[in-house]
C-alpha positions in Angstrom: 78.5 -25.2 19.9 78.9 -22.7 17.1 78.1 -25.2 14.5 74.9 -26.3 16.3 73.7 -22.7 16.6 74.5 -22.1 12.8 72.4 -25.1 12.0 69.4 -24.0 14.0 69.5 -20.6 12.3 69.7 -22.2 8.9 66.8 -24.5 9.7 64.6 -21.6 10.9 65.3 -19.6 7.7 64.3 -22.6 5.5 61.1 -23.2 7.4 60.1 -19.5 7.0 60.9 -19.6 3.4 58.8 -22.8 3.0 55.8 -21.2 4.7 55.9 -18.1 2.6 56.1 -20.1 -0.6 53.0 -22.1 0.5 51.1 -19.0 1.3 52.0 -17.4 -2.1 51.0 -20.7 -3.9 47.6 -20.7 -2.1 46.6 -17.1 -2.9 45.5 -17.7 -6.6 43.3 -20.7 -5.3 41.7 -18.4 -2.7 41.1 -15.8 -5.3 39.5 -18.3 -7.7 37.2 -19.5 -4.9 36.2 -16.0 -4.1 35.5 -15.2 -7.7 33.5 -18.4 -8.0 31.2 -17.4 -5.1 27.8 -16.2 -6.4 27.0 -12.5 -6.2 24.3 -11.3 -3.8 20.8 -11.5 -5.4 19.1 -8.2 -6.1 16.5 -7.1 -3.4 13.0 -8.4 -3.9 10.6 -5.5 -4.4 7.2 -6.9 -3.5 5.2 -3.6 -3.5 4.3 -1.6 -6.6 2.1 1.6 -7.1 0.7 2.3 -10.6 -1.0 5.5 -11.8 -2.7 5.4 -15.3 -4.6 8.0 -17.4 -6.2 7.1 -20.7 -9.5 6.7 -22.6 -12.8 5.0 -21.9 -15.4 3.5 -24.3 -18.7 2.0 -23.8 -21.0 3.0 -20.9 -24.5 4.4 -21.1 -24.1 7.0 -24.0 -25.5 4.7 -26.7 -28.7 3.8 -24.8 -29.1 7.5 -23.7 -28.8 8.7 -27.4 -31.3 5.9 -28.6 -33.8 7.0 -25.9 -33.4 10.7 -27.0 -34.2 9.9 -30.6 -37.3 8.0 -29.5 -38.4 11.0 -27.2 -38.0 13.5 -30.2 -34.8 14.9 -28.8 -32.8 14.6 -32.1 -33.4 17.9 -33.7 -30.5 20.1 -34.8 -29.1 22.6 -32.5 -29.0 26.4 -32.7 -25.9 26.3 -34.9 -27.0 23.2 -36.9 -25.1 20.7 -34.8 -26.5 17.1 -34.9 -28.3 15.7 -31.8 -28.0 13.7 -29.7 -24.3 13.8 -29.3 -21.9 12.7 -26.4 -18.8 14.3 -24.8 -16.5 12.3 -22.6 -13.9 13.2 -19.9 -10.5 13.5 -21.5 -8.4 11.9 -18.8 -10.0 9.0 -16.8 -7.9 7.9 -13.9 -6.7 4.5 -12.4 -4.6 4.0 -9.3 -3.6 0.6 -7.9 -1.4 -0.6 -5.2 -0.2 -4.2 -5.6 1.7 -6.7 -3.4 3.7 -9.7 -4.9 2.8 -12.7 -2.6 4.9 -15.2 -4.5 5.5 -16.1 -8.1 3.3 -15.7 -10.1 0.6 -14.3 -7.7 -0.1 -10.7 -6.7 -2.9 -9.0 -4.7 -3.9 -5.4 -5.1 -6.4 -2.6 -4.3 -7.7 -0.5 -7.2 -9.4 2.8 -7.4 -10.7 4.1 -10.7 -12.7 7.0 -12.1 -12.6 5.5 -15.5 -15.9 6.8 -17.1 -17.5 10.2 -17.1 -19.4 12.0 -19.8 -22.5 13.9 -21.0 -25.0 13.2 -23.7 -27.0 16.1 -25.2 -30.5 16.1 -26.9 -32.5 18.9 -28.5 -36.3 19.0 -28.9 -38.3 20.7 -31.7 -38.6 24.0 -29.9 -35.7 26.4 -28.9 -34.9 25.8 -25.3 -35.9 22.2 -25.1 -32.3 21.1 -24.6 -31.6 18.1 -22.2 -28.1 17.1 -21.1 -27.6 13.8 -19.1 -24.3 13.6 -17.2 -23.0 10.3 -16.0 -19.9 8.9 -14.2 -18.6 5.7 -12.6 -16.2 5.5 -9.7 -14.9 2.1 -8.6 -12.8 0.4 -5.9 -11.8 -3.2 -6.2 -9.6 -5.9 -4.8 -7.7 -7.7 -7.5 -5.9 -11.1 -7.8 -3.2 -11.0 -10.6 -1.3 -13.9 -12.1 1.8 -13.8 -14.4 5.3 -12.6 -14.5 6.2 -9.0 -13.5 6.2 -7.9 -17.1 2.8 -9.2 -18.1 -0.2 -9.9 -15.9 -3.9 -10.8 -16.0 -6.2 -9.8 -13.1 -9.8 -10.3 -11.9 -11.5 -9.1 -8.7 -14.9 -8.1 -7.2 -15.7 -4.4 -7.4 -18.0 -1.9 -5.8 -19.1 0.7 -8.4 -20.6 4.1 -7.7 -22.7 4.9 -10.8 -24.1 8.3 -11.1 -26.5 10.4 -13.3 -28.1 13.8 -13.3 -29.5 16.4 -15.7 -26.8 18.9 -16.7 -26.8 22.5 -16.9 -30.0 22.8 -18.9 -31.7 20.9 -16.1 -30.7 23.5 -13.5 -27.7 21.6 -12.0 -29.6 19.2 -10.1 -27.8 16.9 -7.6 -26.4 13.5 -8.7 -28.5 10.4 -8.3 -26.0 7.7 -6.9 -26.4 4.0 -7.3 -24.0 1.5 -5.8 -23.5 -1.7 -7.8 -21.6 -4.8 -7.0 -19.8 -6.1 -10.1 -16.3 -7.0 -11.1 -13.1 -5.7 -13.0 -11.0 -7.8 -15.3 -7.8 -6.4 -16.7 -4.4 -7.2 -18.3 -1.3 -5.2 -18.1 2.2 -4.9 -19.4 5.0 -3.4 -17.2 8.4 -2.6 -18.6 11.2 -3.0 -17.8 10.4 -6.0 -15.7 13.2 -5.7 -13.1 13.4 -1.8 -12.8 12.3 0.1 -9.8 10.6 2.6 -12.0 8.6 1.3 -15.0 6.0 2.2 -17.6 2.6 0.6 -17.3 -0.1 -0.2 -20.0 -3.4 -1.4 -18.7 -6.6 -2.6 -20.5 -9.5 -2.8 -18.0 -13.0 -4.0 -18.3 -15.5 -2.9 -15.7 -18.8 -4.8 -15.4 -21.3 -2.5 -13.6 -24.6 -3.6 -15.0 -27.8 -1.6 -16.0 -29.3 1.3 -14.2 -32.4 3.5 -14.7 -31.8 7.2 -15.5 -34.4 9.9 -15.9 -36.9 11.2 -16.2 -35.6 14.7 -17.1 -37.5 17.5 -18.6 -36.9 20.8 -20.3 -39.3 23.6 -21.3 -39.2 25.4 -24.6 -39.4 29.2 -25.2 -43.3 29.0 -25.5 -43.7 26.8 -22.4 -43.8 23.4 -24.4 -42.3 20.6 -22.2 -40.2 17.8 -23.6 -39.2 14.8 -21.5 -36.4 12.3 -21.5 -38.2 9.1 -20.1 -36.9 6.8 -17.5 -34.5 4.5 -19.4 -32.5 1.5 -18.5 -28.9 2.0 -19.6 -25.7 -0.1 -19.6 -22.8 1.2 -17.6 -20.3 -1.5 -18.6 -17.1 0.0 -20.1 -13.6 -0.4 -21.2 -10.6 1.6 -20.1 -7.2 1.8 -21.7 -4.5 3.7 -19.7 -0.8 4.4 -19.7 1.3 5.7 -16.9 4.3 5.3 -14.6 4.7 2.7 -11.8 7.2 2.3 -8.8 8.4 -0.8 -7.2 9.7 -0.9 -3.6 
């Protein structure tokens, strides 16, 4: 009886030792399997918001200056400055919200005030100064293609093109013209996978032609000089740089 009991105890100890050995032997394999499992992918950030400021070129200034030369508004100013001449707004603005549908397509909504300036002319008599102010504000829906780091985009736009005589014309109200056109742009966004990134955008806005004027100014002796109605081109190019956020 004692011998049988001793045999059962010995058999139990052997079985327990065997199970522990098997468990120990399987642990490295389990660790290897866990290590081989792929890491969770990073979150997909489909939304992005971009704010750019920069410089614009083009627009109606060249046509306005040529019309001023034809209208005898190209005389030197009081301090000898050449006329006509143009000043532009220093920080045109672009804001865009974009949604990544799937690779490589994105859609977006854009707002931009990318063109604003004033062109000055001077008649032959003191006081015959004419200033023509102009600006363009645009809203557009954009379809973009390309990887997150580099995209090209195109979309229809509604442009609000404005003009008015400036301070020498008595601060008259703006003349607003709504034009349907388009916007084409390309942009680089770096780093491509970061939540916060730096954006560089080159944007071309097709607005078309508008008639500005007539605007008049009276000289010190009552002589009147007139900037005639003139068809001018509002198409322009914008280059901007600014921050972006993906979420």
